[in-house]
N, C-alpha and C positions, 0 to 999 in steps of 0.2 A: 501495497500498501502506499500512498505519496506522502509524502513528507505533512505536505499541507491537507493530508484527507486525514494524517494521524492528530493532525496539532488540535485541525480543528472537531474532532469528532471528544479527543478529551478535554482539548479547552484547559482552562486557570482556571483557575482559586478553590480554596475548597468542596465547596458551595456542587459541586460538579464541571461537565458541557456548557461554557457559558457563550452561550451561540443564538446569534441572534438570529430572525427572520432571511432576512441578507445573507446571513450568512450559511446560512442552507441553501436557499433556495443556486448560490452558487457555487457553494461543493454536491448538492445533487447534478449542480451544472455538467461541472467536472468531474463524476463520477462516471454519469450515463455520455461522455464524452468517450472517457477512459477507454469504455465500453465498448463504445463503434468504432475507438483505434484499432482491437485486440481481434474485434471482428470480422472489420476489413482485412485486417491483415492474415490471420485461416479462411478470409476466399481469398486471396493474392495466394498462400500457399494451396490451396486448393487446386487452382484453378493448374500450376505449375505442374501440379500435380501429376490430374486429367494430363496435362500436355505435353508428355514427357520430357518438362524440364530438370537440364541438369548439374548442377554446379559443373564451373568449368573448373578443367585443372589445371588451366598455361596460361599466363594472359595471350602464347601463342594463338587459340584458337583466339578469342578476340582483334585479333587482326586480320586487318580485314585489303584488297585488291582491289582497289578503287578509283587510286589515281589514270588517267589514262598517261598514259606515253608517250603521247604525237606531244604534251605538256610541259611546261617544269615549274617546277615549286619555283623559281622564283619569280619566271613568267608570271604565276598570279598574282605573287606577291606582292610586285611591278603593275600588276594590274587592279588589285586591291586598294594599293598607295596610288593613286590615281584616281579612283574611286572615290576612297574618304577627303582627298583630300581637297577634291572640287567644293564649292561654297551655291555655287547652282547650283536647281531642280537639272537630276539628268537619270538618264533610264541607262537600265543593264545589259552593256553592248554583249551582243552576239558570236 
């Protein structure tokens, strides 16, 4: 349980919990939000399991081969620098 929830439940003082109505509403909202977050994570894990998603074994598995061979990274960076350097409205050249 979060520190926020624990503090609000146990309260301060010898009379027991000293919690206002507004504190109760905030506490309930916080607990409900935490529950929704946990449910969303559970649904995401279940969907991944159904789709056969597995953790990567190596960072190399994430490496793509998408850069066109006829273009160099230097040409792209020069184009991008030129595009960002213009202050006037522009369109992306083809």
